[in-house]
PDBQT receptor file of N, H, CA, C and O in Angstrom, charges set to zero:
ATOM      1  N   UNK A   1      93.732  99.700 112.838  1.00  0.00    +0.000 N 
ATOM      2  CA  UNK A   1      94.648 100.983 112.981  1.00  0.00    +0.000 C 
ATOM      3  C   UNK A   1      96.014 100.869 112.434  1.00  0.00    +0.000 C 
ATOM      4  O   UNK A   1      96.608 101.815 111.916  1.00  0.00    +0.000 OA
ATOM      5  N   UNK A   2      96.524  99.594 112.575  1.00  0.00    +0.000 N 
ATOM      6  H   UNK A   2      96.041  98.825 112.996  1.00  0.00    +0.000 HD
ATOM      7  CA  UNK A   2      98.072  99.255 112.113  1.00  0.00    +0.000 C 
ATOM      8  C   UNK A   2      97.968  99.615 110.602  1.00  0.00    +0.000 C 
ATOM      9  O   UNK A   2      98.694 100.469 110.094  1.00  0.00    +0.000 OA
ATOM     10  N   UNK A   3      96.999  98.897 109.894  1.00  0.00    +0.000 N 
ATOM     11  H   UNK A   3      96.409  98.203 110.307  1.00  0.00    +0.000 HD
ATOM     12  CA  UNK A   3      96.801  99.239 108.161  1.00  0.00    +0.000 C 
ATOM     13  C   UNK A   3      96.823 100.780 107.880  1.00  0.00    +0.000 C 
ATOM     14  O   UNK A   3      97.626 101.177 107.035  1.00  0.00    +0.000 OA
ATOM     15  N   UNK A   4      96.127 101.557 108.424  1.00  0.00    +0.000 N 
ATOM     16  H   UNK A   4      95.475 101.235 109.111  1.00  0.00    +0.000 HD
ATOM     17  CA  UNK A   4      95.962 102.899 108.551  1.00  0.00    +0.000 C 
ATOM     18  C   UNK A   4      97.272 103.465 108.558  1.00  0.00    +0.000 C 
ATOM     19  O   UNK A   4      97.683 104.131 107.607  1.00  0.00    +0.000 OA
ATOM     20  N   UNK A   5      97.934 103.239 109.556  1.00  0.00    +0.000 N 
ATOM     21  H   UNK A   5      97.600 102.698 110.328  1.00  0.00    +0.000 HD
ATOM     22  CA  UNK A   5      99.526 103.702 109.657  1.00  0.00    +0.000 C 
ATOM     23  C   UNK A   5     100.403 103.384 108.944  1.00  0.00    +0.000 C 
ATOM     24  O   UNK A   5     101.250 104.227 108.648  1.00  0.00    +0.000 OA
ATOM     25  N   UNK A   6     100.489 101.965 108.402  1.00  0.00    +0.000 N 
ATOM     26  H   UNK A   6      99.801 101.281 108.643  1.00  0.00    +0.000 HD
ATOM     27  CA  UNK A   6     101.135 101.769 107.393  1.00  0.00    +0.000 C 
ATOM     28  C   UNK A   6     101.206 102.311 106.121  1.00  0.00    +0.000 C 
ATOM     29  O   UNK A   6     102.221 102.654 105.515  1.00  0.00    +0.000 OA
ATOM     30  N   UNK A   7     100.055 102.362 105.764  1.00  0.00    +0.000 N 
ATOM     31  H   UNK A   7      99.230 102.083 106.256  1.00  0.00    +0.000 HD
ATOM     32  CA  UNK A   7      99.547 103.018 104.723  1.00  0.00    +0.000 C 
ATOM     33  C   UNK A   7      99.883 104.472 104.480  1.00  0.00    +0.000 C 
ATOM     34  O   UNK A   7     100.168 104.959 103.386  1.00  0.00    +0.000 OA
ATOM     35  N   UNK A   8      99.828 104.978 105.412  1.00  0.00    +0.000 N 
ATOM     36  H   UNK A   8      99.597 104.582 106.301  1.00  0.00    +0.000 HD
ATOM     37  CA  UNK A   8     100.405 106.495 105.759  1.00  0.00    +0.000 C 
ATOM     38  C   UNK A   8     101.774 106.744 105.745  1.00  0.00    +0.000 C 
ATOM     39  O   UNK A   8     102.283 107.791 105.345  1.00  0.00    +0.000 OA
ATOM     40  N   UNK A   9     102.441 105.659 106.236  1.00  0.00    +0.000 N 
ATOM     41  H   UNK A   9     102.027 104.808 106.561  1.00  0.00    +0.000 HD
ATOM     42  CA  UNK A   9     103.920 105.763 105.931  1.00  0.00    +0.000 C 
ATOM     43  C   UNK A   9     104.486 105.541 104.821  1.00  0.00    +0.000 C 
ATOM     44  O   UNK A   9     105.291 106.318 104.308  1.00  0.00    +0.000 OA
ATOM     45  N   UNK A  10     104.065 104.280 104.254  1.00  0.00    +0.000 N 
ATOM     46  H   UNK A  10     103.411 103.648 104.671  1.00  0.00    +0.000 HD
ATOM     47  CA  UNK A  10     104.671 103.975 102.767  1.00  0.00    +0.000 C 
ATOM     48  C   UNK A  10     104.266 105.092 101.855  1.00  0.00    +0.000 C 
ATOM     49  O   UNK A  10     105.168 105.570 101.167  1.00  0.00    +0.000 OA
ATOM     50  N   UNK A  11     103.082 105.581 101.737  1.00  0.00    +0.000 N 
ATOM     51  H   UNK A  11     102.349 105.193 102.297  1.00  0.00    +0.000 HD
ATOM     52  CA  UNK A  11     102.771 106.643 100.760  1.00  0.00    +0.000 C 
ATOM     53  C   UNK A  11     103.099 107.792 101.247  1.00  0.00    +0.000 C 
ATOM     54  O   UNK A  11     102.647 108.738 100.603  1.00  0.00    +0.000 OA
ATOM     55  N   UNK A  12     103.756 108.067 102.200  1.00  0.00    +0.000 N 
ATOM     56  H   UNK A  12     104.124 107.297 102.723  1.00  0.00    +0.000 HD
ATOM     57  CA  UNK A  12     104.209 109.506 102.764  1.00  0.00    +0.000 C 
ATOM     58  C   UNK A  12     102.824 110.500 102.835  1.00  0.00    +0.000 C 
ATOM     59  O   UNK A  12     102.919 111.691 102.537  1.00  0.00    +0.000 OA
ATOM     60  N   UNK A  13     101.790 110.020 103.173  1.00  0.00    +0.000 N 
ATOM     61  H   UNK A  13     101.713 109.053 103.415  1.00  0.00    +0.000 HD
ATOM     62  CA  UNK A  13     100.627 110.935 103.142  1.00  0.00    +0.000 C 
ATOM     63  C   UNK A  13     100.754 112.157 104.176  1.00  0.00    +0.000 C 
ATOM     64  O   UNK A  13     100.962 111.909 105.364  1.00  0.00    +0.000 OA
ATOM     65  N   UNK A  14     100.635 113.411 103.740  1.00  0.00    +0.000 N 
ATOM     66  H   UNK A  14     100.466 113.612 102.775  1.00  0.00    +0.000 HD
ATOM     67  CA  UNK A  14     100.535 114.509 104.528  1.00  0.00    +0.000 C 
ATOM     68  C   UNK A  14      99.425 114.945 105.420  1.00  0.00    +0.000 C 
ATOM     69  O   UNK A  14      98.523 114.107 105.408  1.00  0.00    +0.000 OA
ATOM     70  N   UNK A  15      99.222 115.783 106.051  1.00  0.00    +0.000 N 
ATOM     71  H   UNK A  15      99.954 116.463 106.060  1.00  0.00    +0.000 HD
ATOM     72  CA  UNK A  15      98.061 115.971 107.044  1.00  0.00    +0.000 C 
ATOM     73  C   UNK A  15      96.769 116.215 106.158  1.00  0.00    +0.000 C 
ATOM     74  O   UNK A  15      95.690 115.821 106.600  1.00  0.00    +0.000 OA
ATOM     75  N   UNK A  16      96.824 116.769 105.074  1.00  0.00    +0.000 N 
ATOM     76  H   UNK A  16      97.700 117.088 104.715  1.00  0.00    +0.000 HD
ATOM     77  CA  UNK A  16      95.762 117.123 104.268  1.00  0.00    +0.000 C 
ATOM     78  C   UNK A  16      95.137 115.725 103.534  1.00  0.00    +0.000 C 
ATOM     79  O   UNK A  16      93.961 115.365 103.464  1.00  0.00    +0.000 OA
ATOM     80  N   UNK A  17      96.206 115.155 103.079  1.00  0.00    +0.000 N 
ATOM     81  H   UNK A  17      97.161 115.448 103.136  1.00  0.00    +0.000 HD
ATOM     82  CA  UNK A  17      95.716 113.924 102.376  1.00  0.00    +0.000 C 
ATOM     83  C   UNK A  17      95.129 112.805 103.369  1.00  0.00    +0.000 C 
ATOM     84  O   UNK A  17      94.263 112.005 103.016  1.00  0.00    +0.000 OA
ATOM     85  N   UNK A  18      95.670 112.839 104.586  1.00  0.00    +0.000 N 
ATOM     86  H   UNK A  18      96.374 113.489 104.873  1.00  0.00    +0.000 HD
ATOM     87  CA  UNK A  18      94.920 112.007 105.613  1.00  0.00    +0.000 C 
ATOM     88  C   UNK A  18      93.688 112.695 105.958  1.00  0.00    +0.000 C 
ATOM     89  O   UNK A  18      92.804 111.908 106.295  1.00  0.00    +0.000 OA
ATOM     90  N   UNK A  19      93.424 113.668 105.974  1.00  0.00    +0.000 N 
ATOM     91  H   UNK A  19      94.142 114.307 105.699  1.00  0.00    +0.000 HD
ATOM     92  CA  UNK A  19      92.020 114.267 106.640  1.00  0.00    +0.000 C 
ATOM     93  C   UNK A  19      91.193 113.912 105.373  1.00  0.00    +0.000 C 
ATOM     94  O   UNK A  19      90.122 113.339 105.576  1.00  0.00    +0.000 OA
ATOM     95  N   UNK A  20      91.533 114.164 104.169  1.00  0.00    +0.000 N 
ATOM     96  H   UNK A  20      92.403 114.629 104.005  1.00  0.00    +0.000 HD
ATOM     97  CA  UNK A  20      90.500 113.759 102.913  1.00  0.00    +0.000 C 
ATOM     98  C   UNK A  20      90.411 112.366 102.871  1.00  0.00    +0.000 C 
ATOM     99  O   UNK A  20      89.297 111.869 102.708  1.00  0.00    +0.000 OA
ATOM    100  N   UNK A  21      91.460 111.603 102.999  1.00  0.00    +0.000 N 
ATOM    101  H   UNK A  21      92.365 112.007 103.131  1.00  0.00    +0.000 HD
ATOM    102  CA  UNK A  21      91.253 109.939 103.019  1.00  0.00    +0.000 C 
ATOM    103  C   UNK A  21      90.287 109.625 104.266  1.00  0.00    +0.000 C 
ATOM    104  O   UNK A  21      89.414 108.769 104.124  1.00  0.00    +0.000 OA
ATOM    105  N   UNK A  22      90.422 110.258 105.396  1.00  0.00    +0.000 N 
ATOM    106  H   UNK A  22      91.132 110.954 105.511  1.00  0.00    +0.000 HD
ATOM    107  CA  UNK A  22      89.279 110.176 106.413  1.00  0.00    +0.000 C 
ATOM    108  C   UNK A  22      87.629 110.372 106.047  1.00  0.00    +0.000 C 
ATOM    109  O   UNK A  22      86.678 109.674 106.401  1.00  0.00    +0.000 OA
ATOM    110  N   UNK A  23      87.654 111.371 105.356  1.00  0.00    +0.000 N 
ATOM    111  H   UNK A  23      88.426 111.938 105.069  1.00  0.00    +0.000 HD
ATOM    112  CA  UNK A  23      86.446 111.946 105.128  1.00  0.00    +0.000 C 
ATOM    113  C   UNK A  23      85.756 111.061 103.848  1.00  0.00    +0.000 C 
ATOM    114  O   UNK A  23      84.556 111.084 103.576  1.00  0.00    +0.000 OA
ATOM    115  N   UNK A  24      86.705 110.344 103.188  1.00  0.00    +0.000 N 
ATOM    116  H   UNK A  24      87.680 110.325 103.409  1.00  0.00    +0.000 HD
ATOM    117  CA  UNK A  24      86.227 109.365 102.078  1.00  0.00    +0.000 C 
ATOM    118  C   UNK A  24      85.956 108.099 102.439  1.00  0.00    +0.000 C 
ATOM    119  O   UNK A  24      85.196 107.407 101.762  1.00  0.00    +0.000 OA
ATOM    120  N   UNK A  25      86.582 107.625 103.613  1.00  0.00    +0.000 N 
ATOM    121  H   UNK A  25      87.200 108.188 104.163  1.00  0.00    +0.000 HD
ATOM    122  CA  UNK A  25      86.463 106.393 103.887  1.00  0.00    +0.000 C 
ATOM    123  C   UNK A  25      85.135 106.559 104.769  1.00  0.00    +0.000 C 
ATOM    124  O   UNK A  25      84.429 105.568 104.955  1.00  0.00    +0.000 OA
ATOM    125  N   UNK A  26      84.836 107.624 105.237  1.00  0.00    +0.000 N 
ATOM    126  H   UNK A  26      85.410 108.429 105.087  1.00  0.00    +0.000 HD
ATOM    127  CA  UNK A  26      83.672 107.639 106.337  1.00  0.00    +0.000 C 
ATOM    128  C   UNK A  26      82.559 107.561 105.388  1.00  0.00    +0.000 C 
ATOM    129  O   UNK A  26      81.566 106.969 105.810  1.00  0.00    +0.000 OA
ATOM    130  N   UNK A  27      82.501 108.118 103.973  1.00  0.00    +0.000 N 
ATOM    131  H   UNK A  27      83.308 108.599 103.630  1.00  0.00    +0.000 HD
ATOM    132  CA  UNK A  27      81.418 107.853 103.070  1.00  0.00    +0.000 C 
ATOM    133  C   UNK A  27      81.124 106.573 102.488  1.00  0.00    +0.000 C 
ATOM    134  O   UNK A  27      79.998 106.249 102.109  1.00  0.00    +0.000 OA
ATOM    135  N   UNK A  28      82.224 105.792 102.415  1.00  0.00    +0.000 N 
ATOM    136  H   UNK A  28      83.139 106.054 102.722  1.00  0.00    +0.000 HD
ATOM    137  CA  UNK A  28      82.425 104.734 101.645  1.00  0.00    +0.000 C 
ATOM    138  C   UNK A  28      81.837 103.550 102.436  1.00  0.00    +0.000 C 
ATOM    139  O   UNK A  28      82.046 103.382 103.637  1.00  0.00    +0.000 OA
ATOM    140  N   UNK A  29      81.162 102.826 101.744  1.00  0.00    +0.000 N 
ATOM    141  H   UNK A  29      80.992 102.963 100.768  1.00  0.00    +0.000 HD
ATOM    142  CA  UNK A  29      80.625 101.530 102.394  1.00  0.00    +0.000 C 
ATOM    143  C   UNK A  29      81.362 100.228 102.059  1.00  0.00    +0.000 C 
ATOM    144  O   UNK A  29      81.382  99.920 100.867  1.00  0.00    +0.000 OA
ATOM    145  N   UNK A  30      81.831  99.604 102.736  1.00  0.00    +0.000 N 
ATOM    146  H   UNK A  30      81.815  99.854 103.704  1.00  0.00    +0.000 HD
ATOM    147  CA  UNK A  30      82.515  98.241 102.513  1.00  0.00    +0.000 C 
ATOM    148  C   UNK A  30      81.601  97.338 102.290  1.00  0.00    +0.000 C 
ATOM    149  O   UNK A  30      80.770  97.326 103.197  1.00  0.00    +0.000 OA
ATOM    150  N   UNK A  31      81.358  96.397 101.269  1.00  0.00    +0.000 N 
ATOM    151  H   UNK A  31      82.034  96.407 100.531  1.00  0.00    +0.000 HD
ATOM    152  CA  UNK A  31      80.298  95.512 101.219  1.00  0.00    +0.000 C 
ATOM    153  C   UNK A  31      80.945  94.251 101.668  1.00  0.00    +0.000 C 
ATOM    154  O   UNK A  31      82.173  94.215 101.756  1.00  0.00    +0.000 OA
ATOM    155  N   UNK A  32      80.248  93.258 101.948  1.00  0.00    +0.000 N 
ATOM    156  H   UNK A  32      79.251  93.288 101.876  1.00  0.00    +0.000 HD
ATOM    157  CA  UNK A  32      80.442  92.135 102.752  1.00  0.00    +0.000 C 
ATOM    158  C   UNK A  32      81.074  90.916 102.165  1.00  0.00    +0.000 C 
ATOM    159  O   UNK A  32      81.292  89.818 102.678  1.00  0.00    +0.000 OA
ATOM    160  N   UNK A  33      81.373  91.481 100.674  1.00  0.00    +0.000 N 
ATOM    161  H   UNK A  33      81.195  92.373 100.257  1.00  0.00    +0.000 HD
ATOM    162  CA  UNK A  33      82.187  90.381  99.624  1.00  0.00    +0.000 C 
ATOM    163  C   UNK A  33      83.493  90.172 100.404  1.00  0.00    +0.000 C 
ATOM    164  O   UNK A  33      83.896  90.776 101.398  1.00  0.00    +0.000 OA
ATOM    165  N   UNK A  34      84.009  89.254  99.771  1.00  0.00    +0.000 N 
ATOM    166  H   UNK A  34      83.681  88.763  98.964  1.00  0.00    +0.000 HD
ATOM    167  CA  UNK A  34      85.556  89.200 100.199  1.00  0.00    +0.000 C 
ATOM    168  C   UNK A  34      86.302  88.975  99.073  1.00  0.00    +0.000 C 
ATOM    169  O   UNK A  34      86.818  87.887  98.817  1.00  0.00    +0.000 OA
ATOM    170  N   UNK A  35      86.398  90.135  98.262  1.00  0.00    +0.000 N 
ATOM    171  H   UNK A  35      85.979  91.019  98.470  1.00  0.00    +0.000 HD
ATOM    172  CA  UNK A  35      87.063  90.238  96.849  1.00  0.00    +0.000 C 
ATOM    173  C   UNK A  35      88.500  91.097  97.428  1.00  0.00    +0.000 C 
ATOM    174  O   UNK A  35      89.560  90.943  96.821  1.00  0.00    +0.000 OA
ATOM    175  N   UNK A  36      88.445  91.716  98.264  1.00  0.00    +0.000 N 
ATOM    176  H   UNK A  36      87.585  91.841  98.758  1.00  0.00    +0.000 HD
ATOM    177  CA  UNK A  36      89.719  92.358  98.970  1.00  0.00    +0.000 C 
ATOM    178  C   UNK A  36      89.885  92.136 100.441  1.00  0.00    +0.000 C 
ATOM    179  O   UNK A  36      88.898  92.042 101.171  1.00  0.00    +0.000 OA
ATOM    180  N   UNK A  37      91.119  92.050 100.897  1.00  0.00    +0.000 N 
ATOM    181  H   UNK A  37      91.921  92.127 100.304  1.00  0.00    +0.000 HD
ATOM    182  CA  UNK A  37      91.133  91.943 102.287  1.00  0.00    +0.000 C 
ATOM    183  C   UNK A  37      91.204  93.530 102.873  1.00  0.00    +0.000 C 
ATOM    184  O   UNK A  37      91.253  94.519 102.143  1.00  0.00    +0.000 OA
ATOM    185  N   UNK A  38      91.200  93.553 104.218  1.00  0.00    +0.000 N 
ATOM    186  H   UNK A  38      91.160  92.749 104.812  1.00  0.00    +0.000 HD
ATOM    187  CA  UNK A  38      91.031  94.838 104.655  1.00  0.00    +0.000 C 
ATOM    188  C   UNK A  38      92.424  95.659 104.347  1.00  0.00    +0.000 C 
ATOM    189  O   UNK A  38      92.427  96.829 103.963  1.00  0.00    +0.000 OA
ATOM    190  N   UNK A  39      93.503  94.940 104.553  1.00  0.00    +0.000 N 
ATOM    191  H   UNK A  39      93.500  93.989 104.865  1.00  0.00    +0.000 HD
ATOM    192  CA  UNK A  39      94.763  95.643 104.122  1.00  0.00    +0.000 C 
ATOM    193  C   UNK A  39      94.837  96.093 102.947  1.00  0.00    +0.000 C 
ATOM    194  O   UNK A  39      95.241  97.238 102.746  1.00  0.00    +0.000 OA
ATOM    195  N   UNK A  40      94.434  95.212 101.882  1.00  0.00    +0.000 N 
ATOM    196  H   UNK A  40      94.106  94.282 102.046  1.00  0.00    +0.000 HD
ATOM    197  CA  UNK A  40      94.467  95.455 100.471  1.00  0.00    +0.000 C 
ATOM    198  C   UNK A  40      93.465  96.822 100.116  1.00  0.00    +0.000 C 
ATOM    199  O   UNK A  40      93.780  97.725  99.341  1.00  0.00    +0.000 OA
ATOM    200  N   UNK A  41      92.394  96.741 100.762  1.00  0.00    +0.000 N 
ATOM    201  H   UNK A  41      92.138  96.007 101.392  1.00  0.00    +0.000 HD
ATOM    202  CA  UNK A  41      91.526  98.081 100.653  1.00  0.00    +0.000 C 
ATOM    203  C   UNK A  41      91.999  99.231 101.190  1.00  0.00    +0.000 C 
ATOM    204  O   UNK A  41      91.836 100.284 100.575  1.00  0.00    +0.000 OA
ATOM    205  N   UNK A  42      92.654  99.202 102.413  1.00  0.00    +0.000 N 
ATOM    206  H   UNK A  42      92.786  98.346 102.913  1.00  0.00    +0.000 HD
ATOM    207  CA  UNK A  42      92.973 100.607 102.973  1.00  0.00    +0.000 C 
ATOM    208  C   UNK A  42      94.499 100.969 102.204  1.00  0.00    +0.000 C 
ATOM    209  O   UNK A  42      94.811 102.159 102.164  1.00  0.00    +0.000 OA
ATOM    210  N   UNK A  43      95.429  99.962 101.605  1.00  0.00    +0.000 N 
ATOM    211  H   UNK A  43      95.176  98.995 101.637  1.00  0.00    +0.000 HD
ATOM    212  CA  UNK A  43      96.355 100.327 100.812  1.00  0.00    +0.000 C 
ATOM    213  C   UNK A  43      95.588 101.125  99.456  1.00  0.00    +0.000 C 
ATOM    214  O   UNK A  43      95.704 102.342  99.318  1.00  0.00    +0.000 OA
ATOM    215  N   UNK A  44      94.955 100.445  98.681  1.00  0.00    +0.000 N 
ATOM    216  H   UNK A  44      94.860  99.455  98.794  1.00  0.00    +0.000 HD
ATOM    217  CA  UNK A  44      94.240 101.227  97.329  1.00  0.00    +0.000 C 
ATOM    218  C   UNK A  44      93.778 102.094  97.614  1.00  0.00    +0.000 C 
ATOM    219  O   UNK A  44      94.099 103.057  96.917  1.00  0.00    +0.000 OA
ATOM    220  N   UNK A  45      92.737 102.393  98.781  1.00  0.00    +0.000 N 
ATOM    221  H   UNK A  45      92.476 101.611  99.347  1.00  0.00    +0.000 HD
ATOM    222  CA  UNK A  45      92.065 103.605  98.591  1.00  0.00    +0.000 C 
ATOM    223  C   UNK A  45      93.179 104.701  99.068  1.00  0.00    +0.000 C 
ATOM    224  O   UNK A  45      92.806 105.817  98.706  1.00  0.00    +0.000 OA
ATOM    225  N   UNK A  46      94.412 104.745  99.756  1.00  0.00    +0.000 N 
ATOM    226  H   UNK A  46      94.715 103.839 100.050  1.00  0.00    +0.000 HD
ATOM    227  CA  UNK A  46      95.152 105.756 100.038  1.00  0.00    +0.000 C 
ATOM    228  C   UNK A  46      95.811 105.870  98.750  1.00  0.00    +0.000 C 
ATOM    229  O   UNK A  46      95.840 107.001  98.266  1.00  0.00    +0.000 OA
ATOM    230  N   UNK A  47      96.453 104.734  97.969  1.00  0.00    +0.000 N 
ATOM    231  H   UNK A  47      96.430 103.815  98.362  1.00  0.00    +0.000 HD
ATOM    232  CA  UNK A  47      97.083 105.052  96.807  1.00  0.00    +0.000 C 
ATOM    233  C   UNK A  47      96.116 105.813  96.016  1.00  0.00    +0.000 C 
ATOM    234  O   UNK A  47      96.495 106.883  95.541  1.00  0.00    +0.000 OA
ATOM    235  N   UNK A  48      94.868 105.395  95.798  1.00  0.00    +0.000 N 
ATOM    236  H   UNK A  48      94.559 104.526  96.184  1.00  0.00    +0.000 HD
ATOM    237  CA  UNK A  48      93.836 106.447  94.990  1.00  0.00    +0.000 C 
ATOM    238  C   UNK A  48      93.921 107.799  95.379  1.00  0.00    +0.000 C 
ATOM    239  O   UNK A  48      94.164 108.728  94.609  1.00  0.00    +0.000 OA
ATOM    240  N   UNK A  49      93.735 107.880  96.485  1.00  0.00    +0.000 N 
ATOM    241  H   UNK A  49      93.538 107.125  97.110  1.00  0.00    +0.000 HD
ATOM    242  CA  UNK A  49      93.508 109.444  97.074  1.00  0.00    +0.000 C 
ATOM    243  C   UNK A  49      94.877 110.062  96.823  1.00  0.00    +0.000 C 
ATOM    244  O   UNK A  49      94.942 111.258  96.536  1.00  0.00    +0.000 OA
ATOM    245  N   UNK A  50      95.970 109.317  96.914  1.00  0.00    +0.000 N 
ATOM    246  H   UNK A  50      95.917 108.346  97.147  1.00  0.00    +0.000 HD
ATOM    247  CA  UNK A  50      97.135 110.081  96.691  1.00  0.00    +0.000 C 
ATOM    248  C   UNK A  50      97.499 110.496  95.319  1.00  0.00    +0.000 C 
ATOM    249  O   UNK A  50      98.010 111.608  95.179  1.00  0.00    +0.000 OA
ATOM    250  N   UNK A  51      97.294 109.714  94.255  1.00  0.00    +0.000 N 
ATOM    251  H   UNK A  51      96.879 108.811  94.369  1.00  0.00    +0.000 HD
ATOM    252  CA  UNK A  51      96.957 109.729  92.950  1.00  0.00    +0.000 C 
ATOM    253  C   UNK A  51      96.425 110.877  92.470  1.00  0.00    +0.000 C 
ATOM    254  O   UNK A  51      96.888 111.587  91.578  1.00  0.00    +0.000 OA
ATOM    255  N   UNK A  52      95.155 111.072  93.273  1.00  0.00    +0.000 N 
ATOM    256  H   UNK A  52      94.779 110.494  93.998  1.00  0.00    +0.000 HD
ATOM    257  CA  UNK A  52      94.186 112.356  92.528  1.00  0.00    +0.000 C 
ATOM    258  C   UNK A  52      94.527 113.687  93.117  1.00  0.00    +0.000 C 
ATOM    259  O   UNK A  52      94.285 114.813  92.684  1.00  0.00    +0.000 OA
ATOM    260  N   UNK A  53      95.253 113.237  94.393  1.00  0.00    +0.000 N 
ATOM    261  H   UNK A  53      95.450 112.322  94.745  1.00  0.00    +0.000 HD
ATOM    262  CA  UNK A  53      95.217 114.552  94.783  1.00  0.00    +0.000 C 
ATOM    263  C   UNK A  53      96.692 115.660  94.526  1.00  0.00    +0.000 C 
ATOM    264  O   UNK A  53      96.878 116.844  94.807  1.00  0.00    +0.000 OA
ATOM    265  N   UNK A  54      97.660 114.487  93.786  1.00  0.00    +0.000 N 
ATOM    266  H   UNK A  54      97.509 113.525  93.558  1.00  0.00    +0.000 HD
ATOM    267  CA  UNK A  54      98.796 115.113  93.389  1.00  0.00    +0.000 C 
ATOM    268  C   UNK A  54      98.965 114.688  92.065  1.00  0.00    +0.000 C 
ATOM    269  O   UNK A  54      98.413 113.701  91.580  1.00  0.00    +0.000 OA
ATOM    270  N   UNK A  55      99.838 115.548  91.410  1.00  0.00    +0.000 N 
ATOM    271  H   UNK A  55     100.286 116.350  91.805  1.00  0.00    +0.000 HD
ATOM    272  CA  UNK A  55     100.064 115.487  89.925  1.00  0.00    +0.000 C 
ATOM    273  C   UNK A  55     101.173 114.124  89.836  1.00  0.00    +0.000 C 
ATOM    274  O   UNK A  55     101.866 113.689  90.756  1.00  0.00    +0.000 OA
ATOM    275  N   UNK A  56     101.100 113.695  88.625  1.00  0.00    +0.000 N 
ATOM    276  H   UNK A  56     100.538 114.048  87.877  1.00  0.00    +0.000 HD
ATOM    277  CA  UNK A  56     102.282 112.344  88.332  1.00  0.00    +0.000 C 
ATOM    278  C   UNK A  56     103.749 112.955  88.403  1.00  0.00    +0.000 C 
ATOM    279  O   UNK A  56     104.535 112.191  88.963  1.00  0.00    +0.000 OA
ATOM    280  N   UNK A  57     104.244 114.029  88.013  1.00  0.00    +0.000 N 
ATOM    281  H   UNK A  57     103.605 114.650  87.558  1.00  0.00    +0.000 HD
ATOM    282  CA  UNK A  57     105.260 114.233  88.328  1.00  0.00    +0.000 C 
ATOM    283  C   UNK A  57     105.880 114.023  89.915  1.00  0.00    +0.000 C 
ATOM    284  O   UNK A  57     106.876 113.376  90.240  1.00  0.00    +0.000 OA
ATOM    285  N   UNK A  58     105.196 114.588  90.550  1.00  0.00    +0.000 N 
ATOM    286  H   UNK A  58     104.387 115.114  90.286  1.00  0.00    +0.000 HD
ATOM    287  CA  UNK A  58     105.236 114.525  92.285  1.00  0.00    +0.000 C 
ATOM    288  C   UNK A  58     105.341 113.116  92.710  1.00  0.00    +0.000 C 
ATOM    289  O   UNK A  58     106.280 112.611  93.325  1.00  0.00    +0.000 OA
ATOM    290  N   UNK A  59     104.231 112.534  92.294  1.00  0.00    +0.000 N 
ATOM    291  H   UNK A  59     103.468 112.944  91.795  1.00  0.00    +0.000 HD
ATOM    292  CA  UNK A  59     104.280 111.008  92.529  1.00  0.00    +0.000 C 
ATOM    293  C   UNK A  59     105.521 110.424  91.912  1.00  0.00    +0.000 C 
ATOM    294  O   UNK A  59     106.223 109.738  92.654  1.00  0.00    +0.000 OA
ATOM    295  N   UNK A  60     105.810 110.556  90.946  1.00  0.00    +0.000 N 
ATOM    296  H   UNK A  60     105.240 111.113  90.342  1.00  0.00    +0.000 HD
ATOM    297  CA  UNK A  60     107.131 109.983  90.242  1.00  0.00    +0.000 C 
ATOM    298  C   UNK A  60     108.380 110.170  91.259  1.00  0.00    +0.000 C 
ATOM    299  O   UNK A  60     109.135 109.307  91.705  1.00  0.00    +0.000 OA
ATOM    300  N   UNK A  61     108.362 111.460  91.467  1.00  0.00    +0.000 N 
ATOM    301  H   UNK A  61     107.749 112.162  91.104  1.00  0.00    +0.000 HD
ATOM    302  CA  UNK A  61     109.853 111.867  92.360  1.00  0.00    +0.000 C 
ATOM    303  C   UNK A  61     109.772 111.356  93.662  1.00  0.00    +0.000 C 
ATOM    304  O   UNK A  61     110.810 111.157  94.294  1.00  0.00    +0.000 OA
ATOM    305  N   UNK A  62     108.529 111.088  94.206  1.00  0.00    +0.000 N 
ATOM    306  H   UNK A  62     107.687 111.250  93.693  1.00  0.00    +0.000 HD
ATOM    307  CA  UNK A  62     108.275 110.645  95.544  1.00  0.00    +0.000 C 
ATOM    308  C   UNK A  62     108.600 109.106  95.754  1.00  0.00    +0.000 C 
ATOM    309  O   UNK A  62     108.949 108.634  96.836  1.00  0.00    +0.000 OA
ATOM    310  N   UNK A  63     108.436 108.373  94.558  1.00  0.00    +0.000 N 
ATOM    311  H   UNK A  63     108.152 108.757  93.680  1.00  0.00    +0.000 HD
ATOM    312  CA  UNK A  63     108.656 107.097  94.676  1.00  0.00    +0.000 C 
ATOM    313  C   UNK A  63     109.900 106.622  94.121  1.00  0.00    +0.000 C 
ATOM    314  O   UNK A  63     110.316 105.468  94.225  1.00  0.00    +0.000 OA
ATOM    315  N   UNK A  64     110.448 107.539  93.549  1.00  0.00    +0.000 N 
ATOM    316  H   UNK A  64     110.110 108.477  93.464  1.00  0.00    +0.000 HD
ATOM    317  CA  UNK A  64     111.896 107.174  92.982  1.00  0.00    +0.000 C 
ATOM    318  C   UNK A  64     112.923 107.380  94.447  1.00  0.00    +0.000 C 
ATOM    319  O   UNK A  64     113.789 106.589  94.822  1.00  0.00    +0.000 OA
ATOM    320  N   UNK A  65     112.553 108.588  95.062  1.00  0.00    +0.000 N 
ATOM    321  H   UNK A  65     111.850 109.230  94.758  1.00  0.00    +0.000 HD
ATOM    322  CA  UNK A  65     113.096 108.868  96.361  1.00  0.00    +0.000 C 
ATOM    323  C   UNK A  65     112.913 107.634  97.216  1.00  0.00    +0.000 C 
ATOM    324  O   UNK A  65     113.851 107.244  97.912  1.00  0.00    +0.000 OA
ATOM    325  N   UNK A  66     112.080 107.179  97.204  1.00  0.00    +0.000 N 
ATOM    326  H   UNK A  66     111.318 107.495  96.639  1.00  0.00    +0.000 HD
ATOM    327  CA  UNK A  66     111.636 106.152  98.420  1.00  0.00    +0.000 C 
ATOM    328  C   UNK A  66     112.077 104.917  98.108  1.00  0.00    +0.000 C 
ATOM    329  O   UNK A  66     112.439 104.187  99.031  1.00  0.00    +0.000 OA
ATOM    330  N   UNK A  67     112.125 104.493  96.874  1.00  0.00    +0.000 N 
ATOM    331  H   UNK A  67     111.831 105.085  96.124  1.00  0.00    +0.000 HD
ATOM    332  CA  UNK A  67     112.793 103.135  96.896  1.00  0.00    +0.000 C 
ATOM    333  C   UNK A  67     114.271 103.224  96.241  1.00  0.00    +0.000 C 
ATOM    334  O   UNK A  67     114.686 102.260  95.596  1.00  0.00    +0.000 OA
ATOM    335  N   UNK A  68     115.060 104.381  96.407  1.00  0.00    +0.000 N 
ATOM    336  H   UNK A  68     114.723 105.163  96.931  1.00  0.00    +0.000 HD
ATOM    337  CA  UNK A  68     116.338 104.644  96.371  1.00  0.00    +0.000 C 
ATOM    338  C   UNK A  68     117.200 104.728  97.729  1.00  0.00    +0.000 C 
ATOM    339  O   UNK A  68     118.405 104.977  97.681  1.00  0.00    +0.000 OA
TER     340      UNK A  68
């Protein structure tokens, strides 16, 4: 749960994005191979969703304001 919360805070996910992410994660099957840690999987899927639901200009502005 902490990984999910951290990803939401870092990527500044809104309610719609969190709901879409939950639906997407519900349908996704995590294999037993150890290619990714749980933390990497959670953050990468959240970033993938954020990237696909928003335009590049929005994301660029969001990350610039976050890192400044």
